C-alpha positions as CSV (number, residue, x, y, z in Angstrom):
1,X,48.7,-152.7,-9.7
2,X,46.4,-153.8,-7.0
3,X,44.0,-151.2,-5.5
4,X,45.2,-152.5,-2.1
5,X,48.8,-151.4,-2.9
6,X,47.8,-147.9,-4.1
7,X,45.2,-147.4,-1.4
8,X,47.5,-146.2,1.4
9,X,48.9,-143.6,-0.9
10,X,45.4,-142.3,-1.8
11,X,44.4,-142.4,1.9
12,X,47.4,-140.4,2.9
13,X,46.5,-137.7,0.4
14,X,43.0,-137.2,1.8
15,X,43.3,-138.3,5.4
16,X,46.9,-137.5,6.1
17,X,46.1,-133.9,6.7
18,X,44.1,-134.8,9.7
19,X,47.3,-134.4,11.8
20,X,47.3,-130.7,11.1
21,X,43.7,-130.3,12.3
22,X,44.0,-131.6,15.9
23,X,43.0,-128.3,17.5
24,X,39.5,-128.7,16.0
25,X,39.0,-131.9,17.8
26,X,39.8,-130.4,21.2
27,X,36.9,-128.0,21.0
28,X,34.5,-130.6,22.3
29,X,33.0,-129.5,25.7
30,X,32.8,-131.8,28.6
31,X,29.0,-131.8,28.2
32,X,29.3,-132.8,24.6
33,X,31.8,-135.5,25.4
34,X,29.4,-136.9,28.0
35,X,26.6,-136.9,25.4
36,X,28.7,-138.5,22.8
37,X,29.9,-141.1,25.3
38,X,26.4,-142.0,26.2
39,X,25.7,-142.7,22.6
40,X,28.2,-145.5,22.6
41,X,26.1,-147.8,24.9
42,X,26.1,-151.1,23.2
43,X,22.5,-152.5,23.3
44,X,21.7,-155.5,21.1
45,X,21.1,-154.7,17.4
46,X,17.3,-154.5,16.8
47,X,15.5,-156.8,14.4
48,X,15.2,-154.0,11.9
49,X,15.9,-150.3,11.6
50,X,13.8,-150.0,8.4
51,X,10.3,-148.6,8.1
52,X,9.0,-151.9,6.6
53,X,10.2,-155.2,5.4
54,X,9.7,-154.0,1.8
55,X,12.0,-151.0,2.4
56,X,14.6,-153.3,4.0
57,X,14.6,-155.7,1.0
58,X,14.8,-152.9,-1.5
59,X,17.6,-151.0,0.2
60,X,19.8,-154.0,1.1
61,X,19.4,-155.5,-2.4
62,X,20.3,-152.2,-4.1
63,X,23.4,-151.6,-1.9
64,X,24.4,-155.2,-1.9
65,X,24.8,-155.0,-5.7
66,X,27.0,-152.0,-5.3
67,X,29.2,-153.8,-2.8
68,X,29.6,-157.1,-4.5
69,X,33.2,-156.5,-5.5
70,X,34.1,-155.0,-2.1
71,X,32.5,-157.7,0.1
72,X,32.2,-160.9,-2.0
73,X,30.5,-162.9,0.8
74,X,26.8,-162.2,0.4
75,X,25.7,-163.0,4.0
76,X,28.5,-160.9,5.4
77,X,27.7,-158.1,3.0
78,X,24.1,-158.0,4.0
79,X,25.0,-158.2,7.7
80,X,27.3,-155.2,7.3
81,X,24.6,-153.3,5.4
82,X,22.1,-153.9,8.2
83,X,24.7,-152.5,10.7
84,X,25.4,-149.5,8.5
85,X,21.7,-148.7,8.1
86,X,21.1,-149.1,11.9
87,X,24.0,-147.0,13.1
88,X,23.4,-144.3,10.5
89,X,19.6,-143.9,11.0
90,X,20.2,-144.2,14.8
91,X,22.1,-140.9,14.5
92,X,19.8,-139.4,11.8
93,X,22.4,-139.8,9.1
94,X,21.8,-140.8,5.5
95,X,23.1,-144.5,5.3
96,X,23.9,-143.9,1.6
97,X,26.2,-141.1,2.5
98,X,27.9,-143.2,5.2
99,X,28.5,-145.9,2.6
100,X,30.1,-143.4,0.3
101,X,32.3,-142.1,3.2
102,X,33.4,-145.6,4.0
103,X,34.4,-146.3,0.4
104,X,36.5,-143.1,0.3
105,X,38.0,-143.6,3.7
106,X,38.8,-147.3,3.7
107,X,37.5,-149.0,0.6
108,X,35.5,-151.3,3.0
109,X,38.7,-152.7,4.5
110,X,37.9,-153.1,8.2
111,X,41.6,-153.4,9.0
112,X,42.7,-150.2,7.2
113,X,45.1,-147.9,9.0
114,X,46.2,-144.5,7.7
115,X,49.6,-143.0,8.0
116,X,48.4,-141.0,11.0
117,X,46.7,-143.9,12.7
118,X,43.1,-143.5,11.7
119,X,41.6,-147.0,11.9
120,X,38.9,-149.3,10.5
121,X,36.0,-148.8,8.1
122,X,35.3,-145.2,8.9
123,X,39.0,-144.3,9.7
124,X,38.4,-143.2,13.3
125,X,41.4,-141.6,15.1
126,X,42.3,-143.5,18.3
127,X,42.1,-140.4,20.5
128,X,38.3,-140.6,20.2
129,X,38.4,-143.7,22.5
130,X,39.8,-141.4,25.3
131,X,37.3,-138.6,24.5
132,X,34.1,-140.6,24.3
133,X,34.7,-144.3,24.6
134,X,37.0,-146.8,26.3
135,X,40.6,-147.6,25.6
136,X,39.7,-151.2,25.3
137,X,37.3,-150.6,22.3
138,X,38.5,-152.1,19.1
139,X,38.3,-149.8,16.1
140,X,38.6,-152.9,13.9
141,X,35.3,-154.3,15.1
142,X,32.8,-153.4,12.4
143,X,30.0,-152.3,14.7
144,X,32.2,-150.4,17.1
145,X,33.9,-148.5,14.2
146,X,30.5,-147.7,12.6
147,X,29.2,-146.4,15.9
148,X,32.2,-144.2,16.6
149,X,32.2,-142.9,13.0
150,X,28.5,-142.1,12.9
151,X,28.6,-140.4,16.3
152,X,31.6,-138.3,15.1
153,X,30.0,-137.4,11.8
154,X,26.7,-136.4,13.4
155,X,28.7,-134.2,15.9
156,X,30.5,-132.4,13.1
157,X,27.3,-131.9,11.1
158,X,25.7,-130.4,14.1
159,X,28.7,-128.1,14.6
160,X,28.4,-127.0,11.0
161,X,24.6,-126.5,11.1
162,X,23.9,-129.6,9.0
163,X,26.1,-128.3,6.1
164,X,27.1,-131.6,4.7
165,X,30.2,-130.5,2.8
166,X,31.6,-128.7,5.9
167,X,30.7,-131.5,8.2
168,X,32.5,-134.0,5.9
169,X,35.5,-131.7,5.8
170,X,35.6,-131.5,9.6
171,X,35.3,-135.3,9.8
172,X,38.4,-135.6,7.5
173,X,40.3,-132.8,9.3
174,X,40.4,-130.7,6.2
175,X,38.0,-127.9,7.0
176,X,38.4,-125.1,4.5
177,X,39.3,-127.5,1.6
178,X,36.7,-129.0,-0.7
179,X,38.6,-132.0,-2.2
180,X,37.5,-134.6,0.4
181,X,33.8,-133.6,0.7
182,X,33.5,-133.3,-3.1
183,X,35.0,-136.8,-3.4
184,X,32.5,-138.3,-0.9
185,X,29.5,-136.6,-2.4
186,X,30.6,-137.7,-5.9
187,X,30.7,-141.3,-4.8
188,X,27.4,-140.9,-3.1
189,X,25.7,-139.4,-6.2
190,X,27.2,-141.9,-8.7
191,X,27.0,-145.1,-6.7
192,X,25.2,-145.3,-3.4
193,X,22.4,-142.8,-3.6
194,X,19.3,-144.9,-3.2
195,X,16.4,-143.8,-5.4
196,X,14.0,-141.9,-3.2
197,X,16.7,-141.5,-0.5
198,X,17.4,-138.4,1.5
199,X,20.1,-135.6,1.4
């Protein structure tokens, strides 16, 4: 059976419970909404978000090998990795962790939609467009989805005092349960954790 056939079932198991957690999402103050909204400004992608050209080559080559089966086109794969690295580091997130979250959430399917409407690579709920963005934003656009997802993850990590497991659970709408954060962290440790990386 194809992974794309069983994927919606798996996604509903781990993301489906987000519908029961909506009160958590309404705890965002107007000041925080404004700050999050400001983060969505869409300036051009810089030449590089890496410390050096050597670091860029090492990280992109390492993660590109991990994603060969998910994104067969090499130039597209490297472009997506540059965007993941930029959006993650822009919000002080570990890009390796973000890659693990994307694998668990969508399997790197930019058009993925969960049973409760979470959309795109990082499975962003559409109501976030009203809270911090614009109704015209496309959550299927790779960079837009990455930016929303990274802003939201950063917000929840701050709410949880940088407790990664609790921040991930909040992101998934499953605070108080450890299945989802354990799953993301397991994928991070076994596959995407770059040697010498953070976390």
